[in-house]
BADOLO-922871 format. One record per residue: z, y, x of N, C-alpha, C, O in turn; residue in one letter. Coordinates in steps of 0.001 Angstrom, whole numbers, plus 500000, padded with zeros to 6 digits. Layout:
<nodes>
ZYXZYXZYXZYXA...
</nodes>
This chain:
<nodes>
565994723076402673567188723014403476566798723144404941566434722156405578M566871724325405464566507724541406871567525723929407833568726724181407734P567024723127408757567869722576409817568004723654410876567003724181411362V569246723988411240569457725055412219569906724537413581569845725267414570I570361723272413642570729722695414931570816721174414805571066720632413729S570604720511415934570746719051416033571382718739417373570962719266418404R572396717881417362573022717457418612573817716182418370574440716012417322F573787715294419350574571714060419342574422713270418040575383712672417557L573226713273417485572968712547416241573424713273414994573364712715413898G573884714520415139574379715328414022573313716360413669572731716991414551I573064716525412381572107717518411907572883718588411128573676718269410242M572642719861411471573320720990410825572282721762410022571209722085410532I572603722057408763571649722784407934572356723631406879573528723420406565Y571609724593406343572078725468405268571028725410404166569830725494404433I571486725267402932570548725290401799570134726721401493570911727657401686Y568901726886401012568441728197400553569305728630399380569576727842398474W569735729879399402570442730502398274571580729619397738571718729454396526N572383729061398629573486728167398255574653728963397661574709730188397774D575573728248397034576742728855396379577768729355397403577753728949398565H578643730228396955579738730722397787580882729728397759580936728931396822F581794729715398707581890730572399883580832730178400923580286729075400871P580545731088401869579570730779402920579938729492403652581063729328404123P578972728587403737579235727286404360577926726698404872576839727205404594H578064725624405622576893724883406072577191723404405923578331723010405677Y576171722600406071576275721157405902576032720479407245575232720943408057H576730719385407459576511718560408647576311717127408175577026716648407295A575340716453408765575049715072408401575034714230409668574472714621410691K575665713064409573575728712122410686575621710723410088576586710213409519Y574460710109410216574245708811409576574386708957408074573736709809407469G575232708132407465575438708213406016576535709191405631576815709368404446E577160709828406612578238710786406361577689712195406195576726712580406858Y578308712957405306577931714356405124579169715172404786580006714757403984E579269716337405409580382717245405152579842718660404955578716718971405341I580670719507404347580404720939404328581547721613405070582688721153405016T581240722702405763582231723443406534582111724909406136581032725496406209I583231725492405715583237726914405390583169727711406688583935727465407619E582259728655406738582000729384407980583202730220408403583573730204409577I583811730941407488584898731848407858586202731128408163586951731566409036E586490730044407470587795729384407609587748728076408394588770727635408920T586582727457408478586475726154409124586967725006408261587100723883408748G587243725267406975587697724220406063586570723210405874585423723579405621V586915721932405999585945720843405906586130720109404582587250719781404191V585021719858403902585011719051402687584129717843402926582977717977403339N584668716667402668583938715430402892584559714662404042585591715059404584G583924713561404409584468712741405502583405712507406568582212712405406283S583879712427407790583048712287408979583838711444409964585068711483409930F583195710690410835583927710022411905584643711078412766584103712161412995P585841710765413234586665711741413961585951712373415143586004713591415314K585290711574415954584616712117417141583500713087416752583371714156417349R582701712723415762581619713597415307582191714880414708581636715959414918A583286714776413969583924715956413395584418716899414489584257718114414375L585011716357415535585456717195416661584284717959417268584410719138417597R583152717289417416581961717945417969581486719083417064581163720169417544H581443718829415760580987719856414823581930721059414853581469722201414866V583234720820414863584185721927414859584153722712416170584345723928416169L583915722027417281583763722722418563582528723618418512582578724777418926E581428723081418008580191723842417869580401725025416921579929726130417189W581106724791415822581419725843414841582133727012415528581762728168415324H583144726721416331583900727769417022583006728593417946583206729799418091D582033727953418564581136728647419494580096729524418794579591730479419383L579778729201417543578620729829416885578935730423415512578037730543414679H580161730788415265580560731260413941579770732502413498579341732576412346Q579578733462414386578846734676413988577367734366413707576776734942412794S576780733468414481575391733076414242575257732325412917574264732479412207E576253731522412595576247730798411322576280731768410146575558731590409164L577122732796410251577207733771409163575893734546409022575449734823407907M575280734891410147573981735577410093572932734685409427572126735166408632A572938733393409746571988732463409128572273732279407646571349732152406843N573554732263407281573923732171405860573273733329405093572670733131404038W573409734533405641572839735717404981571315735619404901570732735970403875E570674735157405946569220734983405911568810734004404810567877734276404055L569492732885404719569153731877403701569419732394402290568677732068401364C570460733190402119570747733773400800569602734689400360569362734863399165R568897735273401338567782736171401033566432735445401098565376736077401102Q566485734110401149565270733286401204564456733548402465563234733402402457Q565127733934403548564460734155404828564751732990405764565755732293405620E563862732793406716563978731684407662565159731927408615565216732963409277E566106730970408686567220731132409623566767730863411055565722730260411296P567570731320411976567277731115413396567949729832413878569033729478413414K567305729148414803567909727954415407569143728374416201569193729460416778S570128727492416214571347727726416987571430726661418069571219725475417814I571737727101419269571803726218420418572723725028420141573827725214419631F572292723822420464573122722637420193574311722529421153574356723179422197P575243721712420774576396721411421622575925720482422738575176719537422491L576358720750423945575974719885425077577122719008425494576988718216426427E
</nodes>
């Protein structure tokens, strides 16, 4: 599970060769969610403030997330994505 970004205590990662639809995982303490890259649909629960940060970051990096999804599907190393400041 390659970590592609870390910010504000949140870790963002994509599993190698994961199932469709294209998505990524976010972890914050004991909380974990998945976010669909194309739609922004969230599965799981997260504290509201942390969720706002993840969705803001998602909006800024959607094309990079999709490129990383494709790399991971091909068992290639994804690129780091700039964290939210």
